[in-house]
N, C-alpha and C positions, 0 to 999 in steps of 0.2 A: 896709850893710855895715858892719861894725865896727872895722874896722883891723886885726882880728886877723890872725895866718898860722899854718899848722900847723908845728910842730918836728917833724919827723920823727924826730929822733934819739930824743926822749922821747915822743913820741905825743901832745903836747898842745899848747893853743892858747898862742903867745907873743904878746905887745903890745909895741909899740915902748915904748920910754922916755918917759914924760911926767912933767912937774915934779909932786914931791909935797912935803908938807909935812914937816918932821922928825919927827913923830909918826908919820905914816903910814911912815917908812921904820924908825923903829924897831920899829914893829909886824911890818913885814915881816922884819928881824932876826930878831925873837924866833919868828917862825912857821917860818922855817928853821932855826933853833935846835932847835924841838921837832920838825920833820921829821928834823934829824940824829940826835937821840936816838931817836927811833922806830926809825929806820934802825938804829941800833946796838944795840938791843934784838930785831931781828929775829934767827931762827936763820940759821945759816951757808948758803950758796947763793948761786946766781947772782941772785935776786932782791934780797937783803942788798946784793950788790955794787953792783946797779943804782939801788939806793933811797939807798945811801952816795953815790955818786957824784953823785946827782941832788942831793940834800940838801947834799952840799959845794958844788955850784955854786950851788945858791939862797942859799947863806950867803955864798959869795964877790960873786956878783952883788948881794944887798943891800947889804953893806960896801962895795962901789965905788960904788953909787948914794949910800949915805950920805956917803961922803969926798967923791964931787964936789958934794953939796949943800952942805958945810960948805965947802968950797974956795971956792964962788961966793959963799956966806954972808959970807965974810970971816973 
């Protein structure tokens, strides 16, 4: 068992938060930013709206993880 669970809202596997290095968190934020830019370039429609929501949530989650990491690091 991998410790993952299925996120029914997005239909993707979600993993519990595990401690990461600052560089890994930066990469996660960059990936979320790229996903958001790609979603913004999609043609209008429900797929674009869903992609924007998912990418926005990814960016928010990554930023929160980074903020939490920095708070703990001092």
